[in-house]
SEROSE-988714 format. One record per residue (C-alpha): residue number from 1; x, y, z. Coordinates in nm, 4 decimals, m for minus. Layout:
residues N
+-----+----------+----------+----------+
:  nr :        u :        v :        w :
+-----+----------+----------+----------+
: NUM :        X :        Y :        Z :
...
+-----+----------+----------+----------+
***
This chain:
residues 60
+-----+----------+----------+----------+
:  nr :        u :        v :        w :
+-----+----------+----------+----------+
:   1 :  m6.6548 :  m3.0843 :   3.3574 :
:   2 :  m6.5755 :  m2.9781 :   3.0304 :
:   3 :  m6.3515 :  m2.6318 :   3.0463 :
:   4 :  m6.6361 :  m2.4615 :   2.9202 :
:   5 :  m6.9338 :  m2.5173 :   3.1150 :
:   6 :  m6.7045 :  m2.4111 :   3.4147 :
:   7 :  m6.6370 :  m2.0807 :   3.1934 :
:   8 :  m6.9998 :  m2.0724 :   3.0955 :
:   9 :  m7.0850 :  m2.1228 :   3.5028 :
:  10 :  m6.8423 :  m1.8138 :   3.5991 :
:  11 :  m6.9986 :  m1.5817 :   3.3251 :
:  12 :  m7.3429 :  m1.6686 :   3.4303 :
:  13 :  m7.2738 :  m1.5802 :   3.8732 :
:  14 :  m7.0929 :  m1.2573 :   3.7496 :
:  15 :  m7.3808 :  m1.1614 :   3.5765 :
:  16 :  m7.6838 :  m1.3311 :   3.8420 :
:  17 :  m7.4669 :  m1.1217 :   4.0882 :
:  18 :  m7.4857 :  m0.8064 :   3.9046 :
:  19 :  m7.8788 :  m0.8187 :   3.8218 :
:  20 :  m7.9255 :  m0.8724 :   4.2527 :
:  21 :  m7.7062 :  m0.5826 :   4.3070 :
:  22 :  m7.8819 :  m0.3431 :   4.0369 :
:  23 :  m8.1985 :  m0.4240 :   4.1239 :
:  24 :  m8.2499 :  m0.5602 :   4.5296 :
:  25 :  m8.0134 :  m0.3821 :   4.6497 :
:  26 :  m7.9575 :  m0.0458 :   4.4525 :
:  27 :  m7.6421 :  m0.0254 :   4.4071 :
:  28 :  m7.5399 :  m0.0057 :   4.7448 :
:  29 :  m7.2882 :  m0.2434 :   4.7656 :
:  30 :  m7.0462 :  m0.1549 :   4.4697 :
:  31 :  m6.7551 :  m0.2478 :   4.6369 :
:  32 :  m6.8594 :  m0.5909 :   4.7417 :
:  33 :  m7.0016 :  m0.6888 :   4.3756 :
:  34 :  m6.6591 :  m0.5520 :   4.2457 :
:  35 :  m6.4149 :  m0.7497 :   4.4414 :
:  36 :  m6.6798 :  m1.0437 :   4.4034 :
:  37 :  m6.6368 :  m1.0195 :   4.0216 :
:  38 :  m6.3361 :  m0.9346 :   4.0020 :
:  39 :  m6.1795 :  m1.2374 :   4.1680 :
:  40 :  m6.4647 :  m1.4555 :   3.9586 :
:  41 :  m6.2916 :  m1.2721 :   3.6389 :
:  42 :  m5.9787 :  m1.4034 :   3.7919 :
:  43 :  m6.0456 :  m1.7221 :   3.8759 :
:  44 :  m6.1992 :  m1.7773 :   3.4735 :
:  45 :  m5.8635 :  m1.6189 :   3.3804 :
:  46 :  m5.6622 :  m1.9014 :   3.5396 :
:  47 :  m5.8905 :  m2.2529 :   3.4786 :
:  48 :  m5.8704 :  m2.0978 :   3.0573 :
:  49 :  m5.4733 :  m2.0693 :   3.1406 :
:  50 :  m5.4346 :  m2.3817 :   3.3370 :
:  51 :  m5.6341 :  m2.5518 :   3.0885 :
:  52 :  m5.4847 :  m2.3941 :   2.8142 :
:  53 :  m5.1216 :  m2.5123 :   2.9578 :
:  54 :  m5.1795 :  m2.8787 :   3.0051 :
:  55 :  m5.3150 :  m2.8761 :   2.6734 :
:  56 :  m5.0208 :  m2.7232 :   2.5347 :
:  57 :  m4.7891 :  m2.9946 :   2.7493 :
:  58 :  m4.9854 :  m3.2739 :   2.5799 :
:  59 :  m5.0047 :  m3.2513 :   2.2055 :
:  60 :  m4.5298 :  m3.2276 :   2.2223 :
+-----+----------+----------+----------+
***
């Protein structure tokens, strides 16, 4: 899978989680949604950093 596709899927998951949180749960589970969103964000950063590091090593 392409890196941009993986990052796009993570962004879609984050926005869907926020939408469900606001519409269905009326914003009652703020801490859980923020934790999951932060974890997805850190996962996206790790994937991006890993692929950039791998690409820079291949250019040498």
